[in-house]
Legacy VTK file of the C-alpha trace (Angstrom):
# vtk DataFile Version 3.0
C-alpha trace
ASCII
DATASET POLYDATA
POINTS 299 float
6.074 2.810 29.109
2.490 1.981 28.105
2.123 1.748 24.329
-1.021 1.334 22.274
-0.471 -0.331 18.896
-3.237 0.192 16.361
-2.913 -2.735 13.973
-1.358 -5.118 16.500
-3.067 -8.075 14.824
-1.869 -7.069 11.349
1.200 -7.978 9.324
3.346 -4.978 10.298
1.712 -4.090 13.609
2.040 -7.582 15.062
5.785 -7.603 14.409
6.138 -4.154 15.980
4.057 -5.075 19.027
5.993 -8.283 19.638
9.328 -6.481 19.306
8.193 -3.918 21.873
7.081 -6.648 24.289
10.550 -8.186 24.057
12.035 -4.891 25.279
9.867 -4.969 28.403
7.295 -2.384 27.371
3.665 -2.875 28.293
1.870 -3.119 24.972
-1.834 -2.911 24.299
-3.303 -3.849 20.952
-6.615 -2.963 19.371
-8.928 -5.948 19.039
-12.399 -6.445 17.616
-13.102 -10.056 18.601
-12.518 -12.737 21.200
-10.302 -14.582 18.734
-8.098 -11.515 18.358
-8.052 -11.097 22.151
-6.671 -14.620 22.512
-4.126 -14.168 19.722
-2.788 -10.981 21.298
-2.669 -12.497 24.781
-0.625 -15.444 23.486
2.019 -12.928 22.374
2.124 -11.041 25.668
0.009 -8.144 24.378
-2.950 -6.760 26.340
-6.047 -6.721 24.148
-8.256 -3.663 24.268
-11.463 -3.262 22.290
-11.550 -0.580 19.644
-11.687 -0.173 15.896
-10.642 2.333 13.283
-14.212 3.310 12.511
-14.837 4.533 16.068
-12.723 7.711 16.475
-14.273 8.665 19.794
-13.285 5.344 21.347
-9.766 5.610 19.961
-9.426 9.095 21.380
-10.421 7.863 24.825
-7.894 5.038 24.703
-4.979 7.413 24.245
-5.515 9.070 27.624
-3.951 6.206 29.587
-1.078 5.644 27.134
2.428 7.066 27.006
2.735 6.428 23.287
0.620 5.369 20.313
1.919 3.463 17.293
-0.376 3.701 14.276
0.406 0.590 12.223
-3.123 0.100 10.905
-4.998 1.251 7.851
-8.375 0.857 6.240
-6.742 2.195 3.053
-9.404 4.894 3.143
-8.987 8.544 4.014
-12.503 8.783 5.444
-11.652 6.100 8.025
-7.979 6.622 8.802
-7.922 10.423 8.955
-10.752 10.911 11.515
-9.324 8.172 13.726
-5.871 9.741 13.704
-7.333 13.222 14.261
-9.201 11.954 17.325
-6.060 10.480 18.839
-3.924 13.514 18.080
-6.583 15.775 19.564
-6.271 13.973 22.896
-2.478 13.851 22.734
-1.991 17.537 21.887
0.017 19.356 24.552
0.888 16.200 26.500
4.372 15.619 25.111
3.436 12.000 24.471
4.580 10.088 21.395
2.621 9.301 18.231
4.234 7.167 15.518
2.450 7.156 12.157
3.070 4.478 9.556
2.996 5.933 6.067
5.025 4.378 3.228
7.452 4.995 0.407
4.575 5.173 -2.073
4.069 8.816 -1.009
7.249 9.513 -3.006
5.675 8.169 -6.190
7.889 7.067 -9.065
11.462 8.145 -8.338
12.591 7.796 -11.973
15.709 5.766 -11.155
16.868 8.452 -8.684
17.528 7.775 -5.000
15.270 9.931 -2.827
15.356 10.764 0.867
13.055 12.324 3.440
13.678 15.824 2.076
12.688 14.947 -1.495
9.408 16.423 -2.798
6.427 14.101 -2.515
4.495 12.896 -5.541
2.171 10.279 -4.021
0.743 7.390 -5.975
-2.994 7.839 -6.349
-3.828 5.051 -3.915
-2.064 6.919 -1.068
-2.514 10.512 -2.247
-4.290 11.424 1.008
-1.448 10.245 3.256
0.712 13.324 2.689
-1.909 15.480 4.435
-2.169 12.996 7.302
1.607 13.065 7.713
1.478 16.842 8.028
-1.326 16.648 10.570
0.797 14.278 12.650
3.940 16.370 12.382
2.284 19.704 13.143
0.093 18.798 16.125
1.489 20.935 18.965
2.858 19.302 22.073
3.184 15.818 20.576
6.417 13.946 19.971
5.455 12.977 16.436
7.334 10.480 14.255
6.505 9.388 10.705
7.924 6.148 9.337
7.739 5.411 5.602
8.436 1.700 5.025
9.084 0.221 1.632
7.206 -2.932 0.648
7.436 -5.158 3.709
8.435 -8.804 3.346
9.098 -11.831 5.516
7.213 -14.644 7.243
5.669 -15.613 3.917
3.278 -12.668 3.946
2.631 -9.172 2.671
2.590 -8.020 -0.937
5.350 -10.439 -2.084
3.030 -13.364 -1.286
1.073 -12.261 -4.345
3.808 -13.676 -6.552
3.378 -17.192 -5.221
-0.402 -16.912 -5.205
-0.349 -15.909 -8.876
1.644 -19.027 -9.732
-1.129 -21.239 -8.437
-3.701 -19.294 -10.430
-1.810 -18.879 -13.712
0.872 -21.555 -13.901
3.617 -18.902 -13.881
4.494 -16.041 -11.569
2.789 -12.908 -12.831
4.203 -9.388 -12.551
2.822 -6.044 -13.666
4.352 -4.144 -16.569
7.791 -4.780 -18.036
9.407 -5.847 -14.774
12.351 -3.431 -15.019
10.969 -1.208 -12.262
12.443 -1.589 -8.782
10.687 -1.921 -5.457
12.034 -0.372 -2.261
11.692 -3.162 0.304
12.277 -3.826 3.995
12.430 -7.057 5.996
9.621 -7.303 8.535
11.857 -7.923 11.578
14.212 -5.104 10.574
11.262 -2.738 10.305
10.036 -3.724 13.773
13.504 -2.973 15.134
13.319 0.519 13.629
10.046 1.214 15.476
11.636 0.150 18.772
14.589 2.456 18.151
12.365 5.335 17.012
10.177 5.125 20.105
13.250 5.202 22.312
15.394 7.834 20.622
13.946 9.588 17.561
13.640 13.365 17.928
10.194 14.936 17.710
9.234 15.677 14.125
11.329 12.871 12.663
10.460 11.442 9.253
12.235 8.153 8.563
12.397 6.116 5.386
12.719 2.383 6.006
14.241 0.259 3.250
17.105 -2.192 3.130
19.077 -0.241 0.533
18.937 -2.768 -2.283
15.989 -1.925 -4.504
14.937 -5.079 -6.330
13.884 -5.361 -9.983
10.391 -6.795 -10.103
11.259 -9.297 -12.833
14.063 -10.658 -10.642
11.658 -10.989 -7.732
9.151 -12.831 -9.909
11.798 -15.260 -11.140
13.014 -15.882 -7.598
9.455 -16.655 -6.514
9.033 -19.036 -9.428
12.268 -20.853 -8.578
11.259 -21.002 -4.921
8.018 -22.715 -5.852
9.728 -25.225 -8.131
8.347 -23.640 -11.306
11.737 -23.335 -12.998
11.716 -19.545 -13.217
8.529 -19.331 -15.297
7.131 -15.796 -15.243
4.572 -13.901 -17.277
4.092 -10.168 -17.745
0.706 -8.674 -16.884
0.186 -5.488 -18.928
-0.546 -2.516 -16.692
-3.726 -1.643 -18.584
-5.110 -5.124 -17.916
-3.979 -5.122 -14.286
-5.819 -1.852 -13.699
-9.098 -3.501 -14.724
-8.717 -5.973 -11.874
-6.737 -4.031 -9.275
-7.558 -0.392 -9.988
-4.989 2.135 -8.776
-3.255 -0.539 -6.696
-1.782 -1.772 -9.983
-0.145 1.612 -10.580
1.450 1.497 -7.131
2.910 -1.942 -7.837
4.313 -0.611 -11.114
6.223 2.243 -9.426
9.987 2.415 -9.860
11.385 3.370 -6.447
14.835 3.812 -4.987
15.089 5.322 -1.503
17.786 6.006 1.076
17.395 5.045 4.736
20.605 6.847 5.700
18.790 9.106 8.165
17.479 6.182 10.241
20.909 4.614 10.199
22.611 7.838 11.240
20.125 8.969 13.898
19.232 5.630 15.433
21.989 3.214 14.497
19.457 1.168 12.537
21.055 -1.513 10.385
18.954 -3.919 8.305
20.320 -7.433 8.761
17.589 -9.644 7.316
17.834 -11.714 4.137
17.122 -10.017 0.829
13.688 -10.393 -0.727
15.204 -12.476 -3.531
16.618 -14.863 -0.915
13.305 -15.015 0.937
11.353 -15.758 -2.249
13.759 -18.343 -3.577
14.890 -20.127 -0.416
13.133 -18.574 2.586
9.647 -18.203 3.992
7.920 -17.803 0.610
9.493 -20.969 -0.766
7.347 -23.032 1.589
3.977 -23.069 -0.178
2.154 -23.943 3.024
3.150 -20.591 4.557
1.988 -18.353 1.723
-0.616 -15.791 2.798
-2.741 -13.467 0.756
-3.239 -13.120 -2.993
-3.997 -10.556 -5.657
-6.765 -8.407 -4.144
LINES 1 300
299 0 1 2 3 4 5 6 7 8 9 10 11 12 13 14 15 16 17 18 19 20 21 22 23 24 25 26 27 28 29 30 31 32 33 34 35 36 37 38 39 40 41 42 43 44 45 46 47 48 49 50 51 52 53 54 55 56 57 58 59 60 61 62 63 64 65 66 67 68 69 70 71 72 73 74 75 76 77 78 79 80 81 82 83 84 85 86 87 88 89 90 91 92 93 94 95 96 97 98 99 100 101 102 103 104 105 106 107 108 109 110 111 112 113 114 115 116 117 118 119 120 121 122 123 124 125 126 127 128 129 130 131 132 133 134 135 136 137 138 139 140 141 142 143 144 145 146 147 148 149 150 151 152 153 154 155 156 157 158 159 160 161 162 163 164 165 166 167 168 169 170 171 172 173 174 175 176 177 178 179 180 181 182 183 184 185 186 187 188 189 190 191 192 193 194 195 196 197 198 199 200 201 202 203 204 205 206 207 208 209 210 211 212 213 214 215 216 217 218 219 220 221 222 223 224 225 226 227 228 229 230 231 232 233 234 235 236 237 238 239 240 241 242 243 244 245 246 247 248 249 250 251 252 253 254 255 256 257 258 259 260 261 262 263 264 265 266 267 268 269 270 271 272 273 274 275 276 277 278 279 280 281 282 283 284 285 286 287 288 289 290 291 292 293 294 295 296 297 298
């Protein structure tokens, strides 16, 4: 099976691409530079030139593929949507597979209730456009379409949780938005990659799959774990939402969401079982506890 991974050099896409290579699939990854070509090649992934802002090129690339995994985003509707439309237009009627990476933020604040794939959507403003893209993916005729909605992804010292450790260096304490009683739905990076492998192999057409490890974490507990992991004795400081918005815009509101989601469908349909360490464990004693491995920061 020939699979194109859009986002193969990114945090989620690289884990997915590498997991697919380990199963013997031939994986191609989008690349925009010689450095990215070399990085992909070192992981057994064939580099192919293309970028999200060139829909025509992306459409052409799908012709020689059996499946496309969209694990990329410009975080902009005017970039992502045309690129996805171009690919789906070429895939329509072929029976080939298209996997779209959305996210739990399309469910908005769940108000302490556990939601599933059938629950009404109330997207956070930053991802309000993704609901329409999901529908475009799911309704394109003649495509085996799959939508995966991961929670906040963690592991390997990267992703959004790395912001906790970065804030410690900047402020002398780990900073969190709001009161800290809200919960994040989270998923370990390697577990998420395993779900993509299983979905490509066995998910029925039209599947929507939430991906979270089942233990929503209070943000204040995550912040304290990060502080302990960095040797700061559990020092944390609240960042009022109104102030965070001035620096982060609507991203701050997404980080302040209270979310609890069920991944029972993925477990039932595909036998998916998250086995990675919890985010608290990773922050306090795992990959985030090693300051030299921290990536990213508050945007």
